[in-house]
N, CA, C and O atoms as a GROMACS GRO file, in nm:
protein
  656
    1MET      N    1  -0.463   4.056   4.643
    1MET     CA    2  -0.423   3.985   4.730
    1MET      C    3  -0.362   4.029   4.850
    1MET      O    4  -0.258   4.094   4.835
    2ALA      N    5  -0.401   4.010   4.966
    2ALA     CA    6  -0.339   4.059   5.095
    2ALA      C    7  -0.212   3.966   5.131
    2ALA      O    8  -0.212   3.844   5.110
    3MET      N    9  -0.099   4.041   5.190
    3MET     CA   10   0.002   3.975   5.243
    3MET      C   11   0.086   4.021   5.366
    3MET      O   12   0.132   4.135   5.380
    4THR      N   13   0.100   3.925   5.445
    4THR     CA   14   0.152   3.996   5.587
    4THR      C   15   0.285   3.923   5.604
    4THR      O   16   0.304   3.813   5.551
    5MET      N   17   0.381   3.986   5.680
    5MET     CA   18   0.510   3.901   5.714
    5MET      C   19   0.580   3.997   5.836
    5MET      O   20   0.568   4.120   5.843
    6THR      N   21   0.646   3.922   5.919
    6THR     CA   22   0.697   3.990   6.026
    6THR      C   23   0.845   3.929   6.017
    6THR      O   24   0.880   3.826   5.958
    7GLY      N   25   0.922   4.016   6.089
    7GLY     CA   26   1.080   3.936   6.080
    7GLY      C   27   1.181   4.032   6.204
    7GLY      O   28   1.147   4.142   6.248
    8GLU      N   29   1.251   3.990   6.226
    8GLU     CA   30   1.364   4.043   6.286
    8GLU      C   31   1.491   4.003   6.261
    8GLU      O   32   1.516   3.887   6.227
    9VAL      N   33   1.592   4.105   6.276
    9VAL     CA   34   1.722   4.068   6.212
    9VAL      C   35   1.812   4.127   6.294
    9VAL      O   36   1.774   4.235   6.340
   10SER      N   37   1.928   4.086   6.329
   10SER     CA   38   2.039   4.120   6.413
   10SER      C   39   2.131   4.197   6.309
   10SER      O   40   2.154   4.139   6.202
   11LEU      N   41   2.169   4.285   6.324
   11LEU     CA   42   2.277   4.359   6.238
   11LEU      C   43   2.412   4.394   6.288
   11LEU      O   44   2.425   4.390   6.410
   12PRO      N   45   2.520   4.428   6.214
   12PRO     CA   46   2.649   4.419   6.289
   12PRO      C   47   2.706   4.568   6.310
   12PRO      O   48   2.818   4.608   6.278
   13ALA      N   49   2.599   4.643   6.374
   13ALA     CA   50   2.638   4.787   6.363
   13ALA      C   51   2.554   4.863   6.489
   13ALA      O   52   2.459   4.808   6.545
   14ASP      N   53   2.604   4.994   6.523
   14ASP     CA   54   2.518   5.042   6.642
   14ASP      C   55   2.404   5.107   6.567
   14ASP      O   56   2.406   5.135   6.447
   15ARG      N   57   2.314   5.126   6.640
   15ARG     CA   58   2.170   5.200   6.615
   15ARG      C   59   2.195   5.288   6.504
   15ARG      O   60   2.158   5.283   6.386
   16ALA      N   61   2.287   5.394   6.586
   16ALA     CA   62   2.276   5.524   6.490
   16ALA      C   63   2.333   5.507   6.345
   16ALA      O   64   2.282   5.579   6.258
   17THR      N   65   2.426   5.425   6.310
   17THR     CA   66   2.468   5.375   6.189
   17THR      C   67   2.371   5.305   6.115
   17THR      O   68   2.364   5.332   5.995
   18VAL      N   69   2.279   5.205   6.171
   18VAL     CA   70   2.157   5.149   6.111
   18VAL      C   71   2.081   5.251   6.058
   18VAL      O   72   2.062   5.253   5.937
   19TRP      N   73   2.026   5.351   6.141
   19TRP     CA   74   1.935   5.427   6.124
   19TRP      C   75   1.989   5.516   6.001
   19TRP      O   76   1.917   5.527   5.901
   20ALA      N   77   2.110   5.578   6.006
   20ALA     CA   78   2.162   5.677   5.887
   20ALA      C   79   2.152   5.564   5.773
   20ALA      O   80   2.100   5.607   5.670
   21ALA      N   81   2.189   5.430   5.768
   21ALA     CA   82   2.160   5.352   5.638
   21ALA      C   83   2.049   5.331   5.598
   21ALA      O   84   2.026   5.309   5.479
   22LEU      N   85   1.957   5.332   5.691
   22LEU     CA   86   1.837   5.310   5.644
   22LEU      C   87   1.748   5.436   5.572
   22LEU      O   88   1.642   5.426   5.509
   23ASN      N   89   1.830   5.560   5.604
   23ASN     CA   90   1.788   5.666   5.529
   23ASN      C   91   1.875   5.719   5.419
   23ASN      O   92   1.864   5.827   5.362
   24ASP      N   93   1.974   5.613   5.397
   24ASP     CA   94   2.059   5.649   5.269
   24ASP      C   95   2.024   5.606   5.134
   24ASP      O   96   2.048   5.489   5.104
   25ALA      N   97   1.977   5.673   5.059
   25ALA     CA   98   1.965   5.599   4.897
   25ALA      C   99   2.030   5.535   4.853
   25ALA      O  100   1.995   5.434   4.792
   26ASP      N  101   2.171   5.579   4.874
   26ASP     CA  102   2.279   5.461   4.798
   26ASP      C  103   2.300   5.352   4.856
   26ASP      O  104   2.341   5.256   4.792
   27VAL      N  105   2.273   5.344   5.006
   27VAL     CA  106   2.284   5.198   5.060
   27VAL      C  107   2.158   5.132   5.017
   27VAL      O  108   2.170   5.025   4.957
   28LEU      N  109   2.045   5.177   5.038
   28LEU     CA  110   1.934   5.117   4.994
   28LEU      C  111   1.917   5.069   4.883
   28LEU      O  112   1.853   4.964   4.873
   29LYS      N  113   1.965   5.128   4.780
   29LYS     CA  114   1.972   5.117   4.621
   29LYS      C  115   2.062   4.987   4.624
   29LYS      O  116   2.018   4.900   4.549
   30ARG      N  117   2.152   4.959   4.676
   30ARG     CA  118   2.259   4.857   4.666
   30ARG      C  119   2.180   4.729   4.738
   30ARG      O  120   2.190   4.611   4.704
   31SER      N  121   2.112   4.777   4.832
   31SER     CA  122   2.041   4.650   4.938
   31SER      C  123   1.937   4.586   4.854
   31SER      O  124   1.934   4.464   4.838
   32ILE      N  125   1.854   4.666   4.803
   32ILE     CA  126   1.705   4.613   4.764
   32ILE      C  127   1.734   4.552   4.620
   32ILE      O  128   1.775   4.610   4.520
   33PRO      N  129   1.695   4.395   4.641
   33PRO     CA  130   1.716   4.314   4.522
   33PRO      C  131   1.627   4.387   4.403
   33PRO      O  132   1.513   4.434   4.407
   34GLY      N  133   1.734   4.378   4.284
   34GLY     CA  134   1.655   4.434   4.169
   34GLY      C  135   1.630   4.587   4.148
   34GLY      O  136   1.576   4.637   4.049
   35CYS      N  137   1.679   4.652   4.259
   35CYS     CA  138   1.677   4.766   4.238
   35CYS      C  139   1.725   4.873   4.155
   35CYS      O  140   1.824   4.926   4.205
   36GLN      N  141   1.690   4.921   4.050
   36GLN     CA  142   1.763   4.990   3.939
   36GLN      C  143   1.788   5.138   3.945
   36GLN      O  144   1.882   5.192   3.887
   37GLU      N  145   1.699   5.199   4.019
   37GLU     CA  146   1.699   5.330   4.062
   37GLU      C  147   1.655   5.347   4.214
   37GLU      O  148   1.594   5.256   4.268
   38LEU      N  149   1.682   5.452   4.275
   38LEU     CA  150   1.650   5.482   4.370
   38LEU      C  151   1.676   5.621   4.421
   38LEU      O  152   1.785   5.651   4.469
   39ALA      N  153   1.557   5.723   4.409
   39ALA     CA  154   1.615   5.890   4.456
   39ALA      C  155   1.538   5.923   4.545
   39ALA      O  156   1.418   5.894   4.549
   40LYS      N  157   1.606   5.996   4.635
   40LYS     CA  158   1.551   6.063   4.762
   40LYS      C  159   1.498   6.188   4.707
   40LYS      O  160   1.577   6.263   4.650
   41THR      N  161   1.374   6.221   4.715
   41THR     CA  162   1.309   6.331   4.657
   41THR      C  163   1.275   6.445   4.734
   41THR      O  164   1.247   6.555   4.687
   42SER      N  165   1.279   6.404   4.898
   42SER     CA  166   1.272   6.497   4.994
   42SER      C  167   1.302   6.408   5.128
   42SER      O  168   1.323   6.289   5.107
   43ASP      N  169   1.305   6.451   5.254
   43ASP     CA  170   1.368   6.424   5.355
   43ASP      C  171   1.275   6.299   5.397
   43ASP      O  172   1.311   6.225   5.488
   44THR      N  173   1.162   6.279   5.333
   44THR     CA  174   1.057   6.182   5.382
   44THR      C  175   1.004   6.075   5.239
   44THR      O  176   0.919   5.987   5.247
   45GLU      N  177   1.069   6.108   5.132
   45GLU     CA  178   0.990   6.043   4.991
   45GLU      C  179   1.122   6.017   4.904
   45GLU      O  180   1.217   6.094   4.890
   46PHE      N  181   1.104   5.878   4.845
   46PHE     CA  182   1.184   5.833   4.722
   46PHE      C  183   1.106   5.801   4.627
   46PHE      O  184   0.988   5.768   4.639
   47THR      N  185   1.177   5.812   4.514
   47THR     CA  186   1.110   5.729   4.397
   47THR      C  187   1.200   5.596   4.359
   47THR      O  188   1.321   5.597   4.339
   48ALA      N  189   1.144   5.521   4.356
   48ALA     CA  190   1.216   5.348   4.313
   48ALA      C  191   1.193   5.302   4.169
   48ALA      O  192   1.091   5.343   4.112
   49THR      N  193   1.257   5.241   4.120
   49THR     CA  194   1.258   5.142   4.006
   49THR      C  195   1.328   5.007   4.033
   49THR      O  196   1.450   4.991   4.039
   50ALA      N  197   1.229   4.908   4.048
   50ALA     CA  198   1.280   4.777   4.061
   50ALA      C  199   1.226   4.676   3.962
   50ALA      O  200   1.107   4.665   3.930
   51LYS      N  201   1.340   4.594   3.910
   51LYS     CA  202   1.300   4.478   3.819
   51LYS      C  203   1.285   4.365   3.934
   51LYS      O  204   1.359   4.356   4.032
   52VAL      N  205   1.184   4.288   3.906
   52VAL     CA  206   1.124   4.177   4.006
   52VAL      C  207   1.094   4.055   3.916
   52VAL      O  208   1.067   4.063   3.796
   53ALA      N  209   1.102   3.935   3.994
   53ALA     CA  210   1.050   3.827   3.904
   53ALA      C  211   0.983   3.738   4.017
   53ALA      O  212   1.041   3.725   4.125
   54VAL      N  213   0.875   3.682   3.996
   54VAL     CA  214   0.781   3.600   4.067
   54VAL      C  215   0.712   3.503   3.997
   54VAL      O  216   0.607   3.519   3.936
   55GLY      N  217   0.797   3.372   4.013
   55GLY     CA  218   0.750   3.245   3.929
   55GLY      C  219   0.801   3.328   3.757
   55GLY      O  220   0.905   3.381   3.717
   56PRO      N  221   0.670   3.302   3.697
   56PRO     CA  222   0.699   3.306   3.560
   56PRO      C  223   0.680   3.478   3.525
   56PRO      O  224   0.719   3.535   3.423
   57VAL      N  225   0.620   3.527   3.620
   57VAL     CA  226   0.578   3.685   3.596
   57VAL      C  227   0.722   3.754   3.652
   57VAL      O  228   0.779   3.734   3.759
   58LYS      N  229   0.762   3.852   3.529
   58LYS     CA  230   0.870   3.946   3.575
   58LYS      C  231   0.832   4.090   3.515
   58LYS      O  232   0.799   4.109   3.398
   59ALA      N  233   0.841   4.170   3.596
   59ALA     CA  234   0.798   4.299   3.556
   59ALA      C  235   0.912   4.424   3.619
   59ALA      O  236   0.994   4.404   3.709
   60THR      N  237   0.896   4.522   3.561
   60THR     CA  238   0.967   4.626   3.643
   60THR      C  239   0.876   4.726   3.696
   60THR      O  240   0.796   4.780   3.619
   61PHE      N  241   0.880   4.756   3.812
   61PHE     CA  242   0.776   4.851   3.899
   61PHE      C  243   0.859   4.971   3.925
   61PHE      O  244   0.978   4.982   3.956
   62LYS      N  245   0.770   5.055   3.906
   62LYS     CA  246   0.792   5.204   3.905
   62LYS      C  247   0.724   5.279   4.028
   62LYS      O  248   0.602   5.264   4.028
   63GLY      N  249   0.772   5.351   4.126
   63GLY     CA  250   0.665   5.378   4.226
   63GLY      C  251   0.720   5.481   4.339
   63GLY      O  252   0.832   5.530   4.332
   64LYS      N  253   0.633   5.505   4.437
   64LYS     CA  254   0.719   5.570   4.543
   64LYS      C  255   0.684   5.540   4.674
   64LYS      O  256   0.584   5.481   4.715
   65VAL      N  257   0.810   5.604   4.758
   65VAL     CA  258   0.800   5.549   4.882
   65VAL      C  259   0.779   5.649   4.987
   65VAL      O  260   0.842   5.754   4.975
   66ASN      N  261   0.704   5.635   5.084
   66ASN     CA  262   0.700   5.774   5.184
   66ASN      C  263   0.737   5.704   5.316
   66ASN      O  264   0.710   5.588   5.346
   67LEU      N  265   0.811   5.809   5.398
   67LEU     CA  266   0.856   5.756   5.540
   67LEU      C  267   0.751   5.849   5.620
   67LEU      O  268   0.722   5.964   5.587
   68SER      N  269   0.697   5.772   5.740
   68SER     CA  270   0.629   5.860   5.832
   68SER      C  271   0.630   5.799   5.986
   68SER      O  272   0.662   5.680   5.993
   69ASP      N  273   0.606   5.851   6.081
   69ASP     CA  274   0.606   5.827   6.218
   69ASP      C  275   0.772   5.830   6.234
   69ASP      O  276   0.838   5.737   6.279
   70ILE      N  277   0.812   5.924   6.199
   70ILE     CA  278   0.984   5.915   6.214
   70ILE      C  279   1.014   5.938   6.351
   70ILE      O  280   0.964   6.030   6.417
   71ASP      N  281   1.098   5.855   6.396
   71ASP     CA  282   1.161   5.846   6.558
   71ASP      C  283   1.294   5.811   6.564
   71ASP      O  284   1.325   5.698   6.603
   72PRO      N  285   1.388   5.904   6.526
   72PRO     CA  286   1.525   5.869   6.510
   72PRO      C  287   1.572   5.841   6.634
   72PRO      O  288   1.515   5.903   6.723
   73PRO      N  289   1.664   5.760   6.670
   73PRO     CA  290   1.702   5.639   6.561
   73PRO      C  291   1.635   5.530   6.612
   73PRO      O  292   1.709   5.435   6.637
   74ASN      N  293   1.534   5.517   6.632
   74ASN     CA  294   1.432   5.397   6.701
   74ASN      C  295   1.345   5.357   6.593
   74ASN      O  296   1.309   5.241   6.612
   75GLY      N  297   1.292   5.412   6.478
   75GLY     CA  298   1.237   5.344   6.392
   75GLY      C  299   1.137   5.450   6.311
   75GLY      O  300   1.122   5.562   6.358
   76TYR      N  301   1.074   5.413   6.198
   76TYR     CA  302   0.978   5.475   6.098
   76TYR      C  303   0.857   5.383   6.052
   76TYR      O  304   0.852   5.264   6.086
   77ARG      N  305   0.760   5.441   5.973
   77ARG     CA  306   0.706   5.370   5.905
   77ARG      C  307   0.723   5.402   5.751
   77ARG      O  308   0.747   5.517   5.714
   78ILE      N  309   0.713   5.309   5.672
   78ILE     CA  310   0.757   5.292   5.539
   78ILE      C  311   0.628   5.242   5.458
   78ILE      O  312   0.570   5.137   5.484
   79SER      N  313   0.591   5.331   5.356
   79SER     CA  314   0.486   5.288   5.258
   79SER      C  315   0.492   5.339   5.154
   79SER      O  316   0.538   5.450   5.128
   80GLY      N  317   0.432   5.240   5.063
   80GLY     CA  318   0.454   5.269   4.906
   80GLY      C  319   0.376   5.219   4.820
   80GLY      O  320   0.280   5.151   4.855
   81GLU      N  321   0.399   5.242   4.706
   81GLU     CA  322   0.308   5.167   4.600
   81GLU      C  323   0.369   5.159   4.456
   81GLU      O  324   0.429   5.262   4.425
   82GLY      N  325   0.367   5.065   4.366
   82GLY     CA  326   0.418   5.081   4.256
   82GLY      C  327   0.348   5.014   4.146
   82GLY      O  328   0.259   4.939   4.184
   83GLN      N  329   0.367   5.024   4.013
   83GLN     CA  330   0.308   4.980   3.912
   83GLN      C  331   0.405   4.924   3.813
   83GLN      O  332   0.496   4.981   3.753
   84GLY      N  333   0.352   4.758   3.808
   84GLY     CA  334   0.451   4.715   3.686
   84GLY      C  335   0.394   4.667   3.567
   84GLY      O  336   0.422   4.565   3.505
   85GLY      N  337   0.300   4.762   3.540
   85GLY     CA  338   0.256   4.708   3.402
   85GLY      C  339   0.134   4.627   3.388
   85GLY      O  340   0.030   4.645   3.450
   86VAL      N  341   0.156   4.536   3.301
   86VAL     CA  342   0.055   4.414   3.301
   86VAL      C  343   0.081   4.303   3.432
   86VAL      O  344   0.002   4.230   3.491
   87ALA      N  345   0.198   4.322   3.446
   87ALA     CA  346   0.217   4.255   3.567
   87ALA      C  347   0.120   4.283   3.706
   87ALA      O  348   0.089   4.206   3.797
   88GLY      N  349   0.094   4.390   3.688
   88GLY     CA  350   0.019   4.422   3.793
   88GLY      C  351   0.067   4.556   3.922
   88GLY      O  352   0.151   4.644   3.908
   89PHE      N  353  -0.007   4.531   4.022
   89PHE     CA  354   0.044   4.656   4.133
   89PHE      C  355   0.085   4.605   4.234
   89PHE      O  356   0.031   4.498   4.260
   90ALA      N  357   0.189   4.652   4.328
   90ALA     CA  358   0.188   4.635   4.450
   90ALA      C  359   0.169   4.763   4.561
   90ALA      O  360   0.204   4.873   4.518
   91LYS      N  361   0.125   4.759   4.675
   91LYS     CA  362   0.094   4.873   4.747
   91LYS      C  363   0.108   4.802   4.877
   91LYS      O  364   0.062   4.689   4.890
   92GLY      N  365   0.187   4.881   5.000
   92GLY     CA  366   0.171   4.832   5.146
   92GLY      C  367   0.250   4.938   5.211
   92GLY      O  368   0.290   5.046   5.166
   93GLY      N  369   0.266   4.876   5.349
   93GLY     CA  370   0.387   4.930   5.412
   93GLY      C  371   0.414   4.863   5.510
   93GLY      O  372   0.355   4.760   5.541
   94ALA      N  373   0.538   4.930   5.589
   94ALA     CA  374   0.593   4.827   5.713
   94ALA      C  375   0.614   4.930   5.819
   94ALA      O  376   0.620   5.051   5.795
   95LYS      N  377   0.623   4.878   5.937
   95LYS     CA  378   0.656   4.936   6.074
   95LYS      C  379   0.824   4.858   6.114
   95LYS      O  380   0.849   4.746   6.159
   96VAL      N  381   0.909   4.962   6.077
   96VAL     CA  382   1.042   4.924   6.116
   96VAL      C  383   1.102   4.978   6.262
   96VAL      O  384   1.113   5.100   6.278
   97ARG      N  385   1.134   4.898   6.355
   97ARG     CA  386   1.189   4.922   6.478
   97ARG      C  387   1.333   4.878   6.521
   97ARG      O  388   1.386   4.767   6.521
   98LEU      N  389   1.371   4.977   6.551
   98LEU     CA  390   1.552   4.949   6.618
   98LEU      C  391   1.552   4.960   6.738
   98LEU      O  392   1.510   5.057   6.800
   99ASP      N  393   1.601   4.857   6.786
   99ASP     CA  394   1.672   4.832   6.946
   99ASP      C  395   1.793   4.787   6.957
   99ASP      O  396   1.848   4.741   6.857
  100ASP      N  397   1.854   4.789   7.067
  100ASP     CA  398   1.993   4.776   7.084
  100ASP      C  399   2.009   4.619   7.114
  100ASP      O  400   1.948   4.556   7.200
  101GLY      N  401   2.112   4.569   7.018
  101GLY     CA  402   2.132   4.434   7.009
  101GLY      C  403   2.247   4.406   7.074
  101GLY      O  404   2.306   4.494   7.137
  102GLU      N  405   2.300   4.257   7.062
  102GLU     CA  406   2.391   4.185   7.136
  102GLU      C  407   2.563   4.254   7.052
  102GLU      O  408   2.594   4.285   6.937
  103ASN      N  409   2.630   4.252   7.172
  103ASN     CA  410   2.771   4.314   7.111
  103ASN      C  411   2.771   4.416   7.037
  103ASN      O  412   2.831   4.421   6.930
  104GLY      N  413   2.704   4.508   7.086
  104GLY     CA  414   2.682   4.661   7.031
  104GLY      C  415   2.589   4.656   6.873
  104GLY      O  416   2.559   4.749   6.799
  105GLY      N  417   2.566   4.544   6.862
  105GLY     CA  418   2.476   4.567   6.725
  105GLY      C  419   2.337   4.631   6.772
  105GLY      O  420   2.309   4.688   6.877
  106THR      N  421   2.249   4.599   6.646
  106THR     CA  422   2.113   4.655   6.647
  106THR      C  423   2.043   4.532   6.603
  106THR      O  424   2.083   4.448   6.523
  107ARG      N  425   1.925   4.537   6.676
  107ARG     CA  426   1.797   4.427   6.631
  107ARG      C  427   1.684   4.520   6.560
  107ARG      O  428   1.620   4.608   6.618
  108LEU      N  429   1.671   4.483   6.419
  108LEU     CA  430   1.583   4.563   6.366
  108LEU      C  431   1.428   4.449   6.330
  108LEU      O  432   1.429   4.335   6.284
  109SER      N  433   1.328   4.519   6.366
  109SER     CA  434   1.201   4.446   6.373
  109SER      C  435   1.128   4.486   6.268
  109SER      O  436   1.129   4.607   6.249
  110TYR      N  437   1.054   4.412   6.180
  110TYR     CA  438   0.946   4.463   6.087
  110TYR      C  439   0.830   4.412   6.080
  110TYR      O  440   0.835   4.294   6.112
  111ASP      N  441   0.703   4.454   6.048
  111ASP     CA  442   0.561   4.406   6.029
  111ASP      C  443   0.540   4.482   5.875
  111ASP      O  444   0.557   4.601   5.851
  112VAL      N  445   0.507   4.394   5.797
  112VAL     CA  446   0.470   4.420   5.679
  112VAL      C  447   0.333   4.377   5.658
  112VAL      O  448   0.282   4.269   5.689
  113GLU      N  449   0.272   4.493   5.591
  113GLU     CA  450   0.120   4.457   5.540
  113GLU      C  451   0.130   4.478   5.369
  113GLU      O  452   0.204   4.570   5.333
  114ALA      N  453   0.076   4.415   5.287
  114ALA     CA  454   0.103   4.462   5.133
  114ALA      C  455  -0.023   4.397   5.078
  114ALA      O  456  -0.084   4.304   5.133
  115ASN      N  457  -0.053   4.453   4.970
  115ASN     CA  458  -0.162   4.429   4.844
  115ASN      C  459  -0.107   4.393   4.713
  115ASN      O  460  -0.011   4.453   4.664
  116ILE      N  461  -0.171   4.290   4.651
  116ILE     CA  462  -0.086   4.308   4.533
  116ILE      C  463  -0.194   4.263   4.422
  116ILE      O  464  -0.277   4.177   4.449
  117GLY      N  465  -0.188   4.327   4.295
  117GLY     CA  466  -0.284   4.288   4.203
  117GLY      C  467  -0.257   4.238   4.080
  117GLY      O  468  -0.137   4.216   4.061
  118GLY      N  469  -0.342   4.210   3.977
  118GLY     CA  470  -0.281   4.180   3.853
  118GLY      C  471  -0.244   4.048   3.835
  118GLY      O  472  -0.285   3.972   3.923
  119LYS      N  473  -0.186   4.003   3.756
  119LYS     CA  474  -0.106   3.897   3.702
  119LYS      C  475  -0.036   3.810   3.840
  119LYS      O  476  -0.044   3.692   3.872
  120LEU      N  477   0.021   3.907   3.891
  120LEU     CA  478   0.105   3.861   4.034
  120LEU      C  479  -0.001   3.789   4.115
  120LEU      O  480  -0.002   3.669   4.141
  121ALA      N  481  -0.100   3.892   4.153
  121ALA     CA  482  -0.188   3.831   4.243
  121ALA      C  483  -0.251   3.682   4.202
  121ALA      O  484  -0.296   3.615   4.295
  122GLN      N  485  -0.257   3.628   4.072
  122GLN     CA  486  -0.298   3.518   4.023
  122GLN      C  487  -0.231   3.390   4.064
  122GLN      O  488  -0.281   3.281   4.091
  123LEU      N  489  -0.076   3.436   4.061
  123LEU     CA  490   0.023   3.316   4.127
  123LEU      C  491  -0.002   3.210   4.242
  123LEU      O  492   0.047   3.098   4.259
  124GLY      N  493  -0.098   3.284   4.319
  124GLY     CA  494  -0.101   3.227   4.460
  124GLY      C  495  -0.024   3.256   4.578
  124GLY      O  496   0.097   3.277   4.569
  125GLY      N  497  -0.079   3.258   4.680
  125GLY     CA  498  -0.035   3.295   4.824
  125GLY      C  499   0.128   3.241   4.842
  125GLY      O  500   0.220   3.314   4.877
  126ARG      N  501   0.138   3.107   4.813
  126ARG     CA  502   0.236   3.032   4.866
  126ARG      C  503   0.361   3.085   4.784
  126ARG      O  504   0.470   3.106   4.838
  127LEU      N  505   0.339   3.103   4.662
  127LEU     CA  506   0.463   3.148   4.562
  127LEU      C  507   0.484   3.289   4.612
  127LEU      O  508   0.600   3.301   4.651
  128ILE      N  509   0.420   3.390   4.625
  128ILE     CA  510   0.399   3.542   4.646
  128ILE      C  511   0.502   3.541   4.786
  128ILE      O  512   0.605   3.609   4.788
  129ASN      N  513   0.459   3.454   4.902
  129ASN     CA  514   0.504   3.463   5.034
  129ASN      C  515   0.649   3.402   4.994
  129ASN      O  516   0.741   3.483   5.002
  130GLY      N  517   0.676   3.289   4.960
  130GLY     CA  518   0.798   3.243   4.965
  130GLY      C  519   0.927   3.334   4.871
  130GLY      O  520   1.046   3.336   4.902
  131VAL      N  521   0.861   3.408   4.747
  131VAL     CA  522   0.944   3.518   4.705
  131VAL      C  523   0.952   3.627   4.776
  131VAL      O  524   1.052   3.696   4.758
  132ALA      N  525   0.869   3.666   4.855
  132ALA     CA  526   0.887   3.786   4.943
  132ALA      C  527   0.961   3.769   5.050
  132ALA      O  528   1.005   3.872   5.100
  133LYS      N  529   0.994   3.645   5.112
  133LYS     CA  530   1.084   3.602   5.212
  133LYS      C  531   1.232   3.606   5.150
  133LYS      O  532   1.322   3.677   5.195
  134LYS      N  533   1.244   3.520   5.040
  134LYS     CA  534   1.332   3.539   4.937
  134LYS      C  535   1.417   3.678   4.931
  134LYS      O  536   1.537   3.695   4.956
  135TYR      N  537   1.322   3.768   4.891
  135TYR     CA  538   1.362   3.928   4.890
  135TYR      C  539   1.398   3.976   5.019
  135TYR      O  540   1.502   4.039   5.038
  136ALA      N  541   1.331   3.954   5.092
  136ALA     CA  542   1.375   4.007   5.242
  136ALA      C  543   1.512   3.915   5.299
  136ALA      O  544   1.588   3.986   5.365
  137ASP      N  545   1.544   3.810   5.289
  137ASP     CA  546   1.674   3.775   5.322
  137ASP      C  547   1.777   3.833   5.240
  137ASP      O  548   1.884   3.872   5.287
  138GLU      N  549   1.747   3.838   5.114
  138GLU     CA  550   1.868   3.898   5.014
  138GLU      C  551   1.882   4.049   5.054
  138GLU      O  552   1.993   4.100   5.058
  139PHE      N  553   1.749   4.131   5.089
  139PHE     CA  554   1.794   4.279   5.142
  139PHE      C  555   1.858   4.272   5.243
  139PHE      O  556   1.969   4.327   5.241
  140PHE      N  557   1.812   4.202   5.369
  140PHE     CA  558   1.926   4.216   5.484
  140PHE      C  559   2.065   4.150   5.489
  140PHE      O  560   2.154   4.175   5.571
  141THR      N  561   2.070   4.065   5.391
  141THR     CA  562   2.235   4.035   5.350
  141THR      C  563   2.309   4.142   5.304
  141THR      O  564   2.414   4.178   5.358
  142ASN      N  565   2.257   4.198   5.199
  142ASN     CA  566   2.310   4.292   5.137
  142ASN      C  567   2.316   4.435   5.247
  142ASN      O  568   2.402   4.522   5.239
  143PHE      N  569   2.252   4.434   5.304
  143PHE     CA  570   2.216   4.570   5.403
  143PHE      C  571   2.316   4.531   5.499
  143PHE      O  572   2.370   4.631   5.546
  144ALA      N  573   2.362   4.421   5.547
  144ALA     CA  574   2.438   4.386   5.640
  144ALA      C  575   2.571   4.397   5.608
  144ALA      O  576   2.660   4.428   5.688
  145LYS      N  577   2.586   4.372   5.484
  145LYS     CA  578   2.712   4.396   5.395
  145LYS      C  579   2.762   4.541   5.386
  145LYS      O  580   2.883   4.566   5.380
  146ALA      N  581   2.684   4.619   5.385
  146ALA     CA  582   2.673   4.776   5.349
  146ALA      C  583   2.728   4.833   5.498
  146ALA      O  584   2.794   4.934   5.524
  147LEU      N  585   2.680   4.740   5.575
  147LEU     CA  586   2.702   4.818   5.740
  147LEU      C  587   2.853   4.785   5.776
  147LEU      O  588   2.912   4.839   5.869
  148THR      N  589   2.906   4.695   5.696
  148THR     CA  590   3.040   4.642   5.756
  148THR      C  591   3.138   4.680   5.664
  148THR      O  592   3.134   4.664   5.542
  149PRO      N  593   3.250   4.745   5.751
  149PRO     CA  594   3.399   4.797   5.683
  149PRO      C  595   3.462   4.660   5.613
  149PRO      O  596   3.475   4.546   5.658
  150ALA      N  597   3.490   4.707   5.508
  150ALA     CA  598   3.534   4.616   5.418
  150ALA      C  599   3.655   4.485   5.496
  150ALA      O  600   3.664   4.362   5.500
  151GLU      N  601   3.736   4.618   5.551
  151GLU     CA  602   3.846   4.518   5.633
  151GLU      C  603   3.825   4.430   5.745
  151GLU      O  604   3.922   4.365   5.784
  152SER      N  605   3.690   4.414   5.817
  152SER     CA  606   3.647   4.348   5.909
  152SER      C  607   3.617   4.220   5.888
  152SER      O  608   3.576   4.168   5.991
  153GLY      N  609   3.622   4.123   5.764
  153GLY     CA  610   3.562   4.007   5.761
  153GLY      C  611   3.449   4.012   5.715
  153GLY      O  612   3.409   4.121   5.676
  154PRO      N  613   3.365   3.897   5.705
  154PRO     CA  614   3.224   3.867   5.644
  154PRO      C  615   3.139   3.924   5.742
  154PRO      O  616   3.154   3.890   5.859
  155PRO      N  617   3.044   4.013   5.706
  155PRO     CA  618   2.907   4.052   5.791
  155PRO      C  619   2.818   3.922   5.816
  155PRO      O  620   2.798   3.827   5.739
  156SER      N  621   2.763   3.948   5.966
  156SER     CA  622   2.638   3.852   5.979
  156SER      C  623   2.523   3.908   6.002
  156SER      O  624   2.507   3.994   6.089
  157ALA      N  625   2.433   3.865   5.928
  157ALA     CA  626   2.284   3.903   5.983
  157ALA      C  627   2.202   3.781   5.988
  157ALA      O  628   2.184   3.705   5.894
  158THR      N  629   2.156   3.771   6.101
  158THR     CA  630   2.069   3.678   6.134
  158THR      C  631   1.923   3.720   6.128
  158THR      O  632   1.875   3.811   6.196
  159HIS      N  633   1.862   3.649   6.046
  159HIS     CA  634   1.719   3.713   6.012
  159HIS      C  635   1.619   3.597   6.035
  159HIS      O  636   1.638   3.489   5.980
  160ILE      N  637   1.514   3.617   6.115
  160ILE     CA  638   1.429   3.535   6.152
  160ILE      C  639   1.277   3.596   6.076
  160ILE      O  640   1.241   3.706   6.118
  161ALA      N  641   1.192   3.535   5.972
  161ALA     CA  642   1.103   3.595   5.952
  161ALA      C  643   0.984   3.498   5.938
  161ALA      O  644   1.011   3.378   5.931
  162SER      N  645   0.856   3.538   5.933
  162SER     CA  646   0.735   3.471   5.940
  162SER      C  647   0.620   3.510   5.896
  162SER      O  648   0.609   3.632   5.903
  163ASP      N  649   0.505   3.444   5.842
  163ASP     CA  650   0.410   3.479   5.802
  163ASP      C  651   0.318   3.521   5.923
  163ASP      O  652   0.331   3.464   6.031
  164ALA      N  653   0.214   3.631   5.904
  164ALA     CA  654   0.138   3.691   6.017
  164ALA      C  655   0.008   3.606   6.006
  164ALA      O  656  -0.085   3.624   6.085
   0.00000   0.00000   0.00000
């Protein structure tokens, strides 16, 4: 089953800080919902383990992530694939772009294309898309927290996502 999603989020940090965080395995591990392990294996590759739940299907996915079309600090393409045992597989990528935002912040835009198979694909597009949006919202909330120094009050990430 194919899925697409586009979105934009305003983050409370300058572009260089956001770029560094997007390439920091520890920040990403804390930001990705369900992430149990994320290891940087080279400047452009990571291995990951994440526990996810989509409706009645719960699975631990193990996979690899690769960065390409790297243009610091403006963006990159991230692609990967993971296996979740009997739950199925996920494979896809996203184009991530950074632009200067308001008040010294950064606007992050993304275009995602993914394919899923196995039991997950049998759940239906509406459920899958809803869960994908929920995970994206959680990621950006966590990511904004990671960008905000502890003493400066609550972070704010404004996230706008849409199905393409």
